C-alpha positions in Angstrom: 74.3 -184.8 168.0 77.8 -184.6 169.6 80.1 -181.6 169.8 82.0 -182.4 166.7 78.8 -182.7 164.7 77.6 -179.4 166.0 80.8 -177.7 165.0 80.7 -179.2 161.6 77.0 -178.1 161.1 77.9 -174.6 162.3 80.8 -174.4 160.0 78.7 -175.6 157.0 76.0 -173.1 157.8 78.5 -170.3 158.2 80.1 -171.2 154.9 76.8 -171.4 153.1 75.7 -168.0 154.5 79.0 -166.5 153.5 78.8 -167.9 150.0 75.2 -166.5 149.6 76.4 -163.1 150.9 79.2 -163.1 148.3 76.7 -164.1 145.5 74.3 -161.3 146.5 77.2 -158.8 146.6 78.5 -160.0 143.2 75.0 -159.8 141.6 74.3 -156.3 142.9 77.8 -155.1 141.9 77.0 -156.2 138.3 73.7 -154.3 138.3 75.4 -151.1 139.5 78.0 -151.5 136.7 75.4 -151.4 134.0 75.2 -148.1 132.1 72.5 -149.0 129.5 68.8 -148.6 129.5 66.7 -147.2 132.4 68.8 -149.1 134.9 71.9 -147.6 133.4 70.5 -144.1 133.7 69.8 -144.6 137.4 73.3 -146.0 138.0 74.9 -143.1 136.2 73.0 -140.7 138.3 73.7 -142.6 141.5 77.4 -142.7 140.5 77.3 -138.9 140.0 78.2 -139.2 136.3 75.3 -137.0 135.2 75.3 -133.3 135.7 73.6 -131.3 132.9 72.5 -127.7 133.0 68.9 -128.8 132.3 67.7 -132.0 134.0 64.3 -133.6 133.0 62.6 -136.0 135.4 59.3 -137.8 134.8 57.7 -141.1 133.8 57.1 -142.1 130.2 55.5 -138.7 129.6 59.0 -137.4 129.8 60.8 -140.4 128.2 58.8 -140.6 125.0 57.9 -136.9 124.5 60.9 -134.7 125.2 63.9 -135.0 122.8 66.8 -133.9 125.0 69.2 -133.6 122.1 66.8 -131.3 120.2 66.2 -129.2 123.4 69.9 -128.9 124.0 70.6 -127.7 120.5 67.9 -125.0 120.7 68.6 -123.8 124.2 72.3 -124.1 124.3 72.1 -126.0 127.6 73.4 -129.5 128.2 70.2 -131.6 128.7 69.5 -135.1 130.1 66.1 -136.8 129.9 65.9 -139.0 133.0 62.4 -140.2 132.2 61.6 -143.7 133.5 58.6 -145.6 132.0 55.8 -146.1 134.4 57.6 -144.6 137.4 55.8 -141.8 139.1 57.3 -138.9 141.1 56.4 -140.8 144.3 58.9 -143.5 143.3 61.6 -141.5 141.5 61.8 -138.6 144.0 64.8 -140.3 145.6 66.7 -139.8 142.4 65.8 -136.1 142.3 66.9 -135.7 145.9 70.2 -137.5 145.1 70.9 -135.4 142.0 70.4 -132.1 143.8 72.7 -133.2 146.6 75.7 -133.2 144.2 75.0 -131.2 141.1 77.2 -128.2 140.5 76.1 -127.3 136.9 72.3 -127.6 136.9 70.4 -124.4 136.4 66.9 -125.8 135.7 65.1 -129.0 136.6 61.9 -130.1 134.9 59.3 -132.3 136.4 57.0 -133.7 133.7 53.7 -134.7 135.2 50.8 -136.8 134.1 47.2 -135.8 135.1 47.5 -138.6 137.7 50.8 -137.6 139.2 49.3 -136.7 142.6 47.6 -140.0 143.1 49.4 -142.1 145.7 50.7 -145.6 144.6 51.0 -148.7 146.7 52.9 -150.8 144.2 56.5 -150.3 142.9 57.0 -150.3 139.2 60.0 -152.1 137.7 61.6 -151.9 141.1 64.5 -154.1 139.9 66.0 -150.9 138.5 66.2 -149.5 142.0 67.0 -152.6 144.2 70.8 -152.2 144.0 70.6 -148.8 145.6 68.4 -149.5 148.6 71.4 -148.6 150.8 71.0 -145.0 149.7 68.8 -143.1 152.1 67.0 -141.0 149.5 66.2 -144.1 147.4 65.1 -146.1 150.4 62.8 -143.3 151.7 61.1 -142.9 148.3 60.5 -146.7 147.9 59.5 -147.6 151.5 56.5 -145.2 151.3 55.1 -147.3 148.5 55.7 -150.8 149.7 57.1 -150.7 153.3 57.0 -154.4 154.0 58.9 -155.5 150.9 61.5 -152.6 151.0 62.2 -153.1 154.8 62.7 -156.8 154.4 65.0 -156.3 151.5 67.1 -153.7 153.4 67.2 -155.3 156.8 66.8 -159.1 156.5 70.1 -160.7 155.4 69.9 -162.6 152.1 66.2 -161.8 151.7 66.9 -159.9 148.5 68.0 -163.2 146.8 64.4 -164.4 147.2 63.1 -161.3 145.4 65.6 -160.8 142.5 64.1 -162.0 139.3 65.3 -162.7 135.7 65.4 -158.9 134.9 67.8 -158.3 137.8 70.1 -161.1 137.0 70.2 -160.1 133.3 71.1 -156.5 134.4 73.9 -158.0 136.5 75.2 -160.1 133.7 75.3 -157.1 131.3 76.9 -154.9 134.0 79.7 -157.4 134.5 80.3 -157.6 130.8 80.8 -153.8 130.9 83.1 -154.1 133.9 85.3 -156.7 132.2 85.4 -154.8 128.9 83.5 -157.2 126.8 80.7 -154.7 126.3 81.3 -150.9 125.9 80.1 -148.4 128.5 77.4 -146.0 127.5 78.9 -142.6 126.9 75.7 -140.8 127.9 72.3 -141.8 129.4 69.7 -143.4 127.2 67.3 -140.4 127.2 64.6 -139.7 124.7 62.8 -142.9 123.5 60.2 -142.0 120.9 57.3 -144.3 120.0 56.6 -144.8 116.3 53.0 -145.7 116.8 50.5 -143.7 114.7 47.4 -145.8 115.5 45.3 -144.2 118.3 43.9 -146.7 120.9 40.2 -146.8 120.1 39.4 -149.1 123.1 40.6 -146.4 125.5 38.6 -143.9 123.6 35.4 -145.8 124.1 36.1 -146.1 127.8 36.8 -142.4 128.3 33.8 -141.3 126.3 31.6 -143.1 128.9 33.3 -142.0 132.1 33.8 -138.7 133.9 37.1 -138.5 135.7 37.6 -136.7 139.0 41.3 -137.1 139.7 42.1 -137.0 143.5 45.1 -135.1 144.9 47.2 -136.6 147.7 48.4 -134.1 150.3 51.5 -136.2 151.2 52.6 -136.1 147.5 52.2 -132.4 147.5 54.4 -132.1 150.6 57.0 -134.3 148.8 57.0 -131.9 145.9 57.4 -128.9 148.2 60.4 -130.5 149.8 62.1 -131.3 146.5 61.3 -127.9 145.1 62.8 -126.3 148.2 66.0 -128.4 147.9 66.5 -127.2 144.4 65.7 -123.6 145.1 68.2 -123.6 148.0 70.9 -124.3 145.5 69.7 -121.6 143.2 68.1 -124.0 140.7 64.8 -123.0 139.1 62.1 -125.7 139.0 59.8 -126.1 136.0 56.6 -128.1 136.6 55.5 -129.2 133.2 52.1 -130.6 132.2 52.4 -132.1 128.6 49.6 -132.3 126.1 46.6 -134.5 126.9 44.4 -135.6 124.0 41.2 -133.7 124.0 39.0 -136.7 124.5 40.6 -137.2 127.9 40.6 -133.5 128.7 36.9 -133.3 128.1 36.3 -136.1 130.7 38.5 -134.7 133.5 36.1 -132.8 135.7 38.6 -131.1 137.9 41.3 -130.1 135.4 41.3 -126.5 136.4 41.8 -127.4 140.0 44.8 -129.7 139.1 46.4 -126.8 137.1 45.9 -124.5 140.1 47.6 -127.0 142.3 50.6 -127.1 140.1 50.7 -123.4 139.8 50.6 -123.0 143.5 53.4 -125.5 144.0 55.6 -123.6 141.5 55.0 -120.3 143.4 56.7 -117.1 142.4 60.3 -118.5 142.3 59.6 -121.2 139.8 57.6 -121.9 136.6 54.5 -123.9 135.8 54.1 -124.5 132.1 50.7 -126.1 131.1 50.4 -127.7 127.7 47.6 -130.1 128.8 45.0 -128.2 126.7 47.4 -126.9 124.1 46.4 -126.8 120.4 48.4 -130.1 120.1 45.7 -131.7 122.2 43.2 -131.5 119.3 45.5 -133.3 116.9 44.8 -137.0 117.6 47.2 -138.0 114.8 50.0 -136.9 117.0 49.1 -139.2 119.9 49.2 -143.0 120.4 47.1 -142.8 123.5 45.4 -140.1 125.6 48.5 -139.0 127.5 51.4 -139.8 125.1 52.5 -138.2 121.9 53.9 -140.4 119.1 57.3 -139.7 117.6 56.0 -137.0 115.3 54.1 -135.3 118.1 57.1 -135.6 120.4 59.4 -133.7 118.0 56.9 -130.9 117.6 56.3 -130.7 121.4 60.0 -130.8 122.1 60.7 -127.9 119.8 57.8 -125.9 121.2 59.0 -126.5 124.7 62.6 -125.5 123.8 61.5 -122.3 122.2 59.2 -121.4 125.1 61.9 -122.2 127.6 64.3 -119.9 125.8 61.8 -117.1 126.0 61.0 -117.8 129.6 64.6 -117.7 130.8 65.8 -114.8 128.6 
């Protein structure tokens, strides 16, 4: 290969790499422009467009069980439900850290926890909702602890993200560019409460739980993460509420260390904050209000949201 051919090859490769870099930038730009769905909620927070007086974080136990509009109307506080289906504190803590870094209005933050919240994960869930924000230190630090190999490759190897992005990511990009160009309206507020109209209890899960005793482990690293986040909020004068929602009695009966879990949450809350435990509330005995062991259906969610709103009013009076 002579010098001219080498120069032509180098120019072609450079042009190809530049083109791929532009494609990656364009795709990620579109995703960040999306304001709908769970990706939209994340983008609105990362763009600092969300600043309620009462912020609710959690997985689906927040998303499907706490009606932020109802809570707002009863407490008089602007409220946003930032619940993300299937996403544990270990994965969403970067969002909580980013929020506290800029909020000027928040007075209370609620972390809604499942009985399994303090179990460490090693797989990201619906990570495509987070990929466009890997350049943010808080997001990166929360994700890299779950899947360090994938997250580091995506952040530090040029063009590697293009080998990971899937149909979900490209669809989000397409929808975001539609919003950017005005062919689709922007969401005026985050998509918060998402009730589930399922009134048939899962009998298969019932048979499993009836034959198993559950000892739920607690990970010390996750406890330290909670302490760090709680401290960040308290330093800004924001009260933290650690909330354990109702758990259907069939599950509660099988959790052998439920009291220890509650004691752990109470200790984390400390004297400055609040731990509200509904896990063994009277709602737990009403199976018709659940669609599985840890999630209330739409009817149960409305009852629970109202109860929480009233209890919160009493608590902060």
